[in-house]
KELUMDREN-407809 format. One record per residue (C-alpha): z, y, x; residue in three letters. Coordinates in steps of 0.25 Angstrom, whole numbers, plus 2048, in hexadecimal, padded with zeros to 3 digits. Layout:
N
   w   v   u fifi
   Z   Y   X  Ala
...
! end
This chain:
319
   w   v   u fifi
 6D8 D05 3AC  Met
 6E5 CFC 3AE  His
 6F2 D01 3A8  Gly
 6FF D01 3B0  Arg
 707 CF4 3AF  Ala
 713 CFD 3AC  Thr
 70C D02 3A0  Asp
 709 CF4 39A  Ala
 710 CED 38F  Asp
 71C CE8 397  Pro
 71C CDB 38F  Ala
 70E CD9 393  Phe
 711 CDC 3A2  Arg
 71D CD3 3A2  Ala
 716 CC7 39B  Asp
 709 CC8 3A5  Val
 712 CC9 3B1  Leu
 71B CBD 3AD  Ala
 70F CB5 3A9  Gly
 707 CB7 3B5  Leu
 713 CB4 3BE  Ser
 716 CA7 3B7  Ala
 713 C99 3BD  Pro
 709 C97 3B1  Ile
 703 CA4 3AE  Lys
 703 CA9 3A0  Ala
 703 CB6 398  Val
 707 CB6 389  Pro
 6FB CB6 37F  Ala
 700 CC3 378  Arg
 6FB CCB 384  Trp
 6EC CC7 381  Leu
 6EC CD0 375  Tyr
 6EA CDE 37B  Asp
 6E0 CE7 373  Leu
 6D4 CE0 37A  Arg
 6DB CD2 379  Gly
 6DD CD4 36A  Ser
 6CE CD8 368  Glu
 6CA CCC 36F  Leu
 6D2 CC3 367  Phe
 6CC CC8 35A  Glu
 6BF CC5 360  Glu
 6C4 CB7 363  Ile
 6C8 CB5 355  Thr
 6B9 CB7 351  Arg
 6B3 CAD 35B  Leu
 6AD CA0 355  Pro
 6B6 C97 35D  Glu
 6C3 C9E 358  Tyr
 6C5 C97 34B  Tyr
 6D4 C9B 349  Pro
 6D1 CA9 343  Thr
 6C6 CA4 33A  Arg
 6CE C99 335  Val
 6DB CA1 333  Glu
 6D3 CAC 32C  Thr
 6CE CA2 322  Gly
 6DB C9C 31F  Leu
 6E1 CAA 31C  Leu
 6D5 CAD 313  Glu
 6D8 CA0 30B  Arg
 6E7 CA0 30B  His
 6ED CAE 30C  Cys
 6ED CAE 2FC  Gly
 6F7 CA3 2FD  Glu
 6FF CAA 308  Val
 701 CB5 2FE  Ala
 705 CAB 2F3  Glu
 710 CA5 2FC  Ile
 715 CB1 304  Ala
 713 CBB 2FA  Gly
 70C CC9 2FA  Thr
 710 CD7 2FE  Gly
 717 CD2 30B  Asp
 716 CDA 318  Ala
 70C CD2 320  Val
 710 CD2 32F  Val
 706 CCD 339  Glu
 70A CC8 346  Phe
 6FF CCB 351  Gly
 6F6 CD2 347  Ser
 6EA CD3 350  Gly
 6DE CD9 349  Ser
 6E4 CD4 33B  Ser
 6D7 CCE 338  Thr
 6DD CC3 32F  Lys
 6E8 CCC 32A  Thr
 6E0 CD2 31E  Pro
 6DE CC4 318  Ile
 6ED CC3 317  Leu
 6F0 CD1 313  Leu
 6E6 CD0 307  Arg
 6ED CC4 302  Ala
 6FC CC8 303  Val
 6FA CD7 300  Ala
 705 CDB 30A  Pro
 70F CE7 309  Ser
 70C CEA 318  Ala
 705 CE4 324  Tyr
 70C CE4 332  Val
 703 CE0 33D  Pro
 70A CDC 34A  Ile
 703 CDB 357  Asp
 705 CDD 366  Ile
 6F8 CE5 368  Ser
 6FB CF2 363  Gly
 6ED CF8 364  Ala
 6E7 CEC 35D  Phe
 6F2 CEC 353  Leu
 6EF CFA 34F  Arg
 6E0 CF8 34E  Glu
 6E2 CEC 345  Ala
 6EC CF3 33C  Ala
 6E2 CFF 33A  Asp
 6D7 CF6 336  Ala
 6E0 CEF 32C  Leu
 6E4 CFC 326  Arg
 6D6 CFE 323  Gly
 6D5 CF1 31B  Arg
 6E3 CF3 314  Phe
 6E5 D02 313  Pro
 6F1 D00 309  Asp
 6F8 CF6 311  Leu
 704 CFC 31A  Pro
 701 CF7 328  Ile
 70C CF8 333  His
 707 CF3 341  Pro
 711 CEE 34B  Val
 70E CED 35A  Glu
 717 CE2 35F  Gly
 719 CD4 365  Asp
 71B CCB 359  Phe
 721 CC1 362  Met
 72E CC8 35F  Arg
 734 CCC 351  Ala
 72E CD9 34E  Ile
 735 CE5 346  Ala
 72B CE7 33A  Leu
 728 CF5 335  Pro
 732 CFB 32C  Arg
 727 CFD 321  Glu
 728 CEE 31E  Ile
 737 CEC 31E  Glu
 73B CE4 313  Gly
 72D CDE 310  Ala
 72B CCF 310  Thr
 722 CCB 31B  Arg
 716 CC2 31D  Leu
 713 CBF 32C  Gly
 705 CBD 331  Phe
 702 CB6 33E  Phe
 6F4 CB1 33E  Pro
 6EA CAC 349  Gly
 6F3 CA1 34E  Ser
 6FA CAB 358  Thr
 706 CA2 357  Ile
 6FE C98 35F  Gly
 6FF CA2 36B  Asn
 70D C9E 36D  Met
 714 C92 372  Val
 71D C8C 368  Ala
 72A C92 36C  Arg
 724 CA0 36C  Thr
 71D C9D 35F  Ala
 72A C9A 359  Val
 730 CA6 35E  Asp
 725 CAF 359  Leu
 726 CA8 34B  Leu
 735 CAB 34B  Arg
 732 CBA 34F  Ala
 729 CBA 343  Met
 733 CB5 33A  Lys
 73D CC0 33F  Asp
 733 CCA 33D  Thr
 72F CC6 32F  Leu
 73C CC1 32A  Gly
 741 CB4 322  Val
 738 CB1 316  Gly
 72C CB8 31C  Ala
 71F CB0 31D  Phe
 716 CAF 329  Leu
 707 CAB 328  Leu
 703 CA5 335  Ile
 6F6 C9F 33B  Gly
 6F7 C93 344  Met
 6EB C8C 34B  Asp
 6EB C7D 34A  Arg
 6E9 C72 355  Ile
 6DA C6E 355  Lys
 6CF C69 35E  Gln
 6D0 C6E 36C  Val
 6C1 C72 36E  Asp
 6C3 C7B 361  Val
 6CF C81 367  Leu
 6C9 C84 375  Leu
 6BD C8B 36F  Arg
 6C6 C94 367  Ala
 6CD C99 374  Tyr
 6C1 C99 37D  Asp
 6B5 C9E 376  Asp
 6A7 C9E 37A  Ala
 6A6 CAD 37A  Ala
 6B2 CAF 384  Gly
 6BA CB8 37A  Val
 6C6 CB0 37C  Thr
 6C4 CB0 38B  Ala
 6C3 CBF 38B  Glu
 6D0 CC0 382  Phe
 6D8 CB8 38C  Asn
 6D2 CBF 398  Leu
 6D6 CCD 392  Asn
 6E4 CCA 395  Leu
 6E1 CCB 3A4  Leu
 6DA CD8 3A1  Arg
 6E6 CDD 39A  Arg
 6EF CDA 3A5  Ile
 6E6 CE1 3AF  Asn
 6E5 CED 3A5  Arg
 6F4 CEE 3A1  Glu
 6FB CE8 3AD  Leu
 6F4 CEE 3B9  Glu
 6EE CE0 3BB  Gly
 6E2 CDC 3C4  Asn
 6E0 CCE 3BE  Val
 6D1 CCA 3C2  Pro
 6CD CC6 3B3  Val
 6C0 CC1 3B8  Asp
 6C7 CB6 3BF  Arg
 6CD CB0 3B3  Phe
 6C8 CA8 3A7  Arg
 6CD CA5 399  His
 6D1 C96 397  Arg
 6D5 C8F 38A  Ala
 6DB C81 389  Leu
 6E1 C78 380  Trp
 6EF C74 383  Asn
 6F1 C67 37A  Asp
 700 C65 37E  Ala
 703 C72 378  Leu
 6F8 C73 36D  Ala
 6F3 C80 372  Arg
 6E7 C88 378  Ile
 6EB C8F 385  Glu
 6E3 C9B 38A  Met
 6E4 C9E 399  His
 6DE CA7 3A3  Leu
 6D9 C9F 3AF  Glu
 6D7 CA5 3BD  Ala
 6C9 CA0 3C2  Met
 6CD CA3 3D0  Ala
 6DA CA6 3D8  Asp
 6DE CB4 3D4  Val
 6E8 CBF 3D8  Ala
 6EB CCB 3D0  Phe
 6F6 CD5 3CD  Thr
 6FC CD9 3BF  Val
 706 CE5 3BE  Ala
 708 CE4 3CD  Gly
 70B CD5 3CE  Arg
 702 CCC 3D6  Arg
 6FD CBF 3D0  Phe
 6F5 CB3 3D5  Glu
 6EE CA8 3CD  Met
 6E6 C9C 3D2  Lys
 6D9 C98 3CD  Ala
 6DB C90 3C0  Gly
 6E8 C96 3BD  Glu
 6EA C9C 3B0  Thr
 6F1 CA6 3A8  Ile
 6F5 CA0 39A  His
 6F3 CAB 390  Thr
 6F3 CA4 382  Glu
 6F7 C98 37A  Asn
 6F2 C94 36C  Ser
 6FA C89 367  His
 6F4 C81 35B  Lys
 6FD C7B 350  Tyr
 6FD C6F 348  Gly
 703 C6F 33A  Val
 711 C6A 33E  Arg
 712 C73 34A  Glu
 70E C7F 343  Ala
 719 C7D 339  Arg
 723 C79 343  Leu
 720 C86 34B  Leu
 723 C8F 33F  Leu
 72F C87 33B  Ala
 735 C89 349  Ala
 735 C98 346  Ala
 73B C97 338  Gly
 72E C97 330  Trp
 72A C8E 325  Gly
 71C C8B 321  Val
 719 C8F 313  Ala
 70A C8B 313  Lys
 6FF C87 31D  Glu
 6F0 C88 31C  Trp
 6E5 C83 326  Thr
 6D6 C82 326  Asp
 6CF C75 322  Ala
 6CD C71 331  Glu
 6DC C74 334  Glu
 6D9 C7E 33F  Arg
 6E3 C89 33C  Phe
 6EF C8A 333  Ala
 6F5 C96 32B  Leu
 704 C94 328  Leu
 70C C9D 31F  Leu
 71B C9C 323  Ala
 728 CA2 31E  Arg
 733 CA6 326  Ala
 73F C9D 323  Glu
 74E CA1 323  Pro
 756 C9B 32F  Pro
 75B C8D 32C  Arg
 768 C88 333  Ser
 765 C79 32F  Ala
 759 C70 32C  Pro
! end
């Protein structure tokens, strides 16, 4: 049963209508993550082709003790885009936080994950916040005055173009405060065939994750997009050092969303996600542009993925 478009998240409605009306059609990647999308992404992280989760988890297991030595223990851990919080217990065990604040745009998924984590850490105060962490967020009163350690794993920063990534890192700095630490994962540039397999798996889970966006549009925005006439496409854009995900029309199609009519030619796409990959210098420059200095960096033996511990620096008026 489809919901009325007027009942949908107004930001979702606005982004979809604007994106489908643009000369180059695109919908922001955050709308991939409804409850079903979040579940599918968790499935993606367990696929053999999808190396980032395994490599980052290994880095956390090896180096979170050192994170605790540098950043200290007893901080309030604030996780941006907490998802299922599968990596979080590794950090929590190492830093023994005073509280844990998971932030996610998918409220239902957030609450499920928080409940599961309470079962593992019954003595840890957990304060879920449903919200868009692309903007500065008012943290719960319960952690007012506490020092904060931000956590942003999964190379989610790679979903954003550089300008938006810097804006996000600035918003995180505003949320956490000067002097706070941020533990962030960033995927490295590597062989194109390895990257493409990670975003177009043999089992078709990533394709289902991408196509789920169209099903969400149909369900929440009174859409009649012919999902079976679209396919998932992943490609490497070398000039911009990123994987791109698209939904490609396999034939000429016409459909309506929220009462508006749209047409697409065969081969035309809706751009749904970017995953930028960073070299060593680019990663540090991105953080520096938002006022973060790198305190420590770790990577695996094959240099596929990097884990960086950054600190929010006070504003500077001169070099």
